[in-house]
C-alpha positions in Angstrom: 0.0 0.0 0.0 1.2 3.5 -0.9 2.2 5.3 2.3 -0.4 7.6 3.7 0.4 11.3 3.4 -1.7 8.2 1.3 -26.7 -3.7 -8.1 -29.4 -4.4 -6.5 -31.8 -2.7 -4.1 -31.6 -4.0 -0.6 -34.2 -6.5 0.6 -35.7 -4.1 3.1 -35.5 -0.4 4.1 -34.1 -1.3 7.5 -31.1 -2.9 5.9 -30.6 0.2 3.8 -30.5 2.3 7.0 -27.9 0.0 8.5 -25.7 0.1 5.5 -25.9 3.8 5.1 -24.9 4.3 8.8 -22.0 1.9 8.3 -20.6 4.0 5.3 -20.0 7.1 7.4 -16.3 6.1 8.1 -17.0 5.1 11.7 -15.9 1.5 11.1 -19.3 0.0 11.7 -19.6 -3.6 10.5 -21.8 -4.1 7.4 -23.8 -6.8 9.1 -23.6 -8.9 12.3 -24.5 -12.3 10.8 -21.5 -14.6 10.5 -20.9 -17.7 8.4 -18.1 -19.1 6.4 -18.0 -17.8 2.8 -18.6 -21.2 1.3 -21.3 -22.1 3.8 -21.5 -24.9 6.4 -20.2 -28.2 5.0 -19.4 -26.6 1.6 -16.0 -27.2 0.0 -13.4 -24.5 0.3 -12.7 -22.5 -2.9 -9.1 -21.6 -1.8 -5.9 -23.7 -1.5 -4.6 -22.2 1.7 -1.3 -23.8 1.4 -0.8 -22.4 -2.0 -1.7 -18.9 -0.6 1.1 -19.1 1.9 3.6 -20.6 -0.7 3.0 -17.5 -3.0 3.6 -15.1 0.0 6.7 -16.9 1.1 8.1 -17.0 -2.5 7.5 -13.3 -3.2 8.8 -12.2 0.3 12.0 -14.4 0.4 15.4 -12.7 0.5 16.3 -13.5 -3.1 13.5 -11.2 -4.2 15.1 -8.3 -2.5 11.9 -6.5 -1.5 10.7 -6.3 -5.2 11.5 -2.7 -5.7 10.7 -1.6 -9.3 13.6 -2.0 -11.7 15.7 -4.4 -9.5 16.5 -8.0 -10.1 14.2 -9.0 -7.3 11.3 -7.2 -8.9 12.1 -9.0 -12.2 12.0 -12.3 -10.3 8.6 -11.5 -8.9 7.4 -10.4 -12.4 8.4 -13.7 -13.9 6.9 -15.7 -11.1 3.5 -14.1 -11.5 3.7 -14.5 -15.3 4.6 -18.2 -14.9 1.7 -18.7 -12.5 -0.8 -17.1 -14.9 0.5 -19.5 -17.6 0.2 -22.5 -15.3 -3.4 -21.5 -14.3 -4.3 -21.2 -18.0 -5.7 -17.6 -18.1 -5.0 -15.8 -21.3 -2.5 -12.9 -21.6 -4.1 -9.4 -21.7 -0.9 -8.0 -23.2 1.9 -9.6 -25.3 3.5 -12.2 -23.1 1.4 -11.1 -20.2 3.6 -7.9 -19.8 2.7 -4.2 -20.1 6.0 -2.5 -19.9 6.2 1.3 -19.0 8.7 4.0 -18.1 8.1 6.6 -15.5 10.1 9.3 -13.7 11.3 8.3 -10.2 11.8 11.1 -7.8 14.7 10.6 -5.4 14.5 12.3 -2.1 17.4 14.5 -0.9 18.2 16.2 2.4 18.0 20.0 2.3 19.6 22.2 0.9 20.0 19.7 -1.9 17.0 19.4 -4.3 15.3 16.0 -5.1 16.8 14.4 -8.2 14.9 12.5 -10.9 15.6 9.4 -12.9 13.9 7.3 -15.5 12.7 3.9 -14.3 11.3 1.0 -16.1 8.4 -1.1 -14.8 6.0 -3.7 -16.2 2.5 -4.7 -15.2 1.6 -8.5 -15.5 -1.9 -8.7 -16.9 -4.1 -11.7 -17.7 -7.7 -12.2 -18.6 -10.5 -14.8 -18.3 -13.0 -14.3 -21.1 -16.6 -13.8 -20.0 -19.5 -16.0 -21.2 -21.6 -12.8 -21.7 -19.7 -11.2 -24.5 -21.6 -8.0 -24.3 -20.9 -7.5 -20.5 -18.4 -4.9 -19.4 -15.2 -6.1 -17.8 -14.2 -6.3 -14.1 -10.6 -5.6 -13.2 -9.1 -7.4 -10.2 -5.8 -5.8 -9.2 -3.0 -6.0 -6.7 0.5 -4.5 -6.8 3.5 -6.7 -6.7 6.3 -4.2 -6.1 7.6 -3.1 -2.7 10.3 -1.0 -1.1 13.4 -3.1 -1.9 16.6 -2.7 0.1 17.3 0.4 2.1 20.4 1.1 4.1 21.3 -2.5 3.8 17.9 -3.7 5.2 15.5 -5.8 3.0 11.8 -4.9 3.1 10.2 -8.2 2.2 6.6 -6.8 1.9 4.8 -10.1 2.9 1.5 -8.4 3.8 2.3 -5.4 1.6 1.6 -6.8 -0.9 2.6 -10.3 -1.5 -0.7 -11.1 0.2 -2.7 -9.2 -2.4 -0.9 -11.0 -5.2 -1.5 -14.4 -3.7 -5.2 -13.5 -3.5 -5.3 -12.2 -7.0 -3.7 -15.5 -8.3 -6.2 -17.5 -6.2 -9.1 -15.6 -7.8 -7.7 -16.2 -11.2 -7.4 -19.9 -10.5 -11.0 -20.1 -9.3 -12.5 -18.2 -12.2 -10.6 -20.2 -14.8 -12.2 -23.3 -13.3 -15.6 -21.5 -13.0 -15.9 -19.2 -16.0 -17.5 -15.8 -15.2 -20.2 -14.0 -17.1 -18.2 -10.8 -17.3 -14.7 -10.8 -18.7 -12.3 -10.4 -15.8 -8.9 -8.8 -16.1 -6.2 -9.7 -13.5 -3.7 -6.9 -13.1 -0.6 -7.3 -11.1 0.6 -3.7 -11.0 4.2 -2.6 -10.7 5.5 0.7 -9.2 2.5 1.3 -6.8 5.0 2.3 -4.1 6.5 4.9 -6.6 3.2 6.7 -7.0 0.7 4.3 -8.5 2.7 4.4 -11.8 1.7 0.9 -12.9 -2.0 1.7 -12.5 -1.5 5.0 -14.4 0.2 3.1 -17.3 -2.7 0.6 -17.3 -5.2 3.5 -17.6 -3.3 5.0 -20.4 -3.2 1.8 -22.5 -6.0 -0.5 -21.1 -6.6 -3.9 -22.7 -10.3 -2.8 -23.1 -11.6 0.8 -23.2 -12.0 2.4 -19.8 -15.7 2.8 -20.7 -16.0 -0.9 -20.9 -14.7 -1.4 -17.3 -17.6 -1.8 -14.9 -15.6 -2.2 -11.6 -12.2 -2.3 -10.1 -11.6 -4.6 -7.1 -8.2 -3.8 -5.6 -6.4 -5.9 -3.0 -3.6 -4.4 -1.0 -2.6 -5.8 2.4 -5.2 -8.6 3.1 -3.4 -11.0 5.4 -3.0 -9.6 8.9 -5.5 -8.3 11.5 -5.9 -9.1 15.2 -9.5 -8.2 15.2 -10.5 -10.6 12.3 -11.7 -7.6 10.3 -10.9 -6.0 6.9 -12.1 -2.8 5.3 -14.0 -2.4 2.1 -13.6 1.2 0.8 -15.4 2.6 -2.2 -19.1 2.4 -1.2 -19.1 6.0 -0.1 -18.3 7.1 -3.7 -20.5 4.3 -5.1 -23.5 3.6 -2.8 -24.9 1.1 -5.4 -22.1 -1.3 -4.2 -23.5 -1.4 -0.7 -25.8 -4.4 -1.4 -23.0 -6.3 -2.9 -20.8 -5.9 0.2 -23.7 -6.6 2.5 -24.6 -9.9 0.7 -20.9 -11.0 0.9 -20.6 -10.1 4.6 -23.5 -12.4 5.5 -21.5 -15.3 4.3 -18.1 -14.2 5.4 -16.0 -15.6 8.3 -14.2 -12.3 8.7 -15.9 -8.9 9.6 -16.1 -6.6 6.6 -16.2 -3.0 7.7 -17.0 0.0 5.6 -14.9 3.2 5.8 -11.5 4.8 4.9 -13.2 6.3 1.8 -14.8 9.5 3.2 -12.8 12.7 3.4 -12.4 13.9 6.9 -13.9 17.2 6.0 -17.0 15.4 4.8 -17.8 13.5 8.0 -15.1 10.8 7.9 -13.3 9.9 11.1 -10.8 7.5 9.5 -7.9 8.1 7.2 -9.1 8.4 3.6 -7.6 5.7 1.4 -9.4 6.7 -1.8 -6.2 7.7 -3.5 -3.7 5.6 -1.5 -3.5 2.5 -3.7 -4.0 1.5 -7.3 -7.8 1.8 -7.2 -7.3 5.6 -6.9 -6.4 5.7 -10.6 -9.7 4.0 -11.5 -11.6 6.3 -9.3 -10.1 9.3 -11.0 -11.1 7.8 -14.3 -14.7 7.6 -13.1 -14.7 3.8 -12.7 -16.4 2.4 -9.5 -14.0 0.6 -7.1 -14.0 -1.6 -4.2 -10.7 -1.7 -2.2 -10.0 -4.4 0.4 -7.3 -3.9 2.9 -6.5 -4.1 6.6 -5.5 -1.1 8.7 -1.8 -0.5 9.3 -0.1 -2.9 11.7 3.3 -2.5 13.5 5.3 -4.0 10.6 3.8 -1.8 7.9 6.6 -0.6 5.6 9.2 -2.1 7.8 11.8 -4.9 7.3 9.7 -7.0 9.8 6.8 -7.4 7.4 7.7 -11.1 6.9 5.6 -14.2 6.0 5.8 -15.7 9.4 3.8 -12.8 10.8 0.7 -13.7 8.7 -2.3 -15.4 10.2 -2.9 -18.2 7.8 -6.5 -18.8 8.9 -7.4 -15.1 8.7 -5.7 -14.9 5.3 -7.5 -17.9 3.9 -10.9 -16.7 5.3 -10.3 -13.3 3.6 -9.5 -14.8 0.2 -12.6 -17.0 0.5 -14.5 -13.7 1.0 -12.7 -12.0 -1.9 -13.6 -14.8 -4.3 -17.2 -14.3 -3.1 -17.0 -10.6 -3.8 -15.8 -11.3 -7.4 -18.5 -13.9 -8.0 -21.2 -11.7 -6.5 -20.0 -8.7 -8.6 -20.0 -10.9 -11.7 -23.7 -11.7 -11.0 -24.9 -8.2 -10.0 -22.8 -5.6 -11.6 -23.9 -4.2 -15.0 
């Protein structure tokens, strides 16, 4: 996650009131009912061992914190590309790669001025063709870059954002086995930590016209929370998404809270994440978004953000919920 600085009507009017209250940024739970995403006795849709394998791979020392333009970042890029190929989803760009160049601003201590340098990145993008050829596309995204090595210390970025990439790949695997109605584009963005540069490059040259994108579902830091909760941001800007989140919450083993999407000057009491990860680029382009992420933990943007800190049960339950989000969006979003 970039550092902070960073459709259907409801079944009853009472539920509308509950959801509206929950979207004020107070952190209210969407609903109180609790059940596993798949339902009692149902088969899990997630290989939880595979989730952790992906996180451990991307956050291992040889990947050097995955800073854009480094050998470790290239290793991560190849790993994601190879996994897309193994799953069987189709490339959404030649060889799954969407290369781009951006200007990296290097900080400097006063009185020196910040310097700039050109940097190369590449998004890794795949797609699962929808059965309803006339339907608009859904973009599921997660950034794969992180902070790299600083002052001799590696920042492994297990939660931020190897966890989001693992969730993205699990969703791709599920949808390839259970084809959706909408075309779904899977975007592993580069250079998020450098200022959402990968998402900006995607928006400049999208695999489908921006007008043909119905929704962005962005995943950034989804594997750690001591309170068994995760936030869904984006319903303040797009209230029509409230029923979707409410429906998923009723089946979720984790608490899905609304918030972090309302400006503090407009009644919000939580930090506003609207522009703090790749979904911000979609929002600025007028595309509805849902962003799923946990609040900052003590290891956020630190060398201690390691795979062993992840709660595998919480992480697996979150990804079950995220698959449900995508499946429900496929059924309800127009």
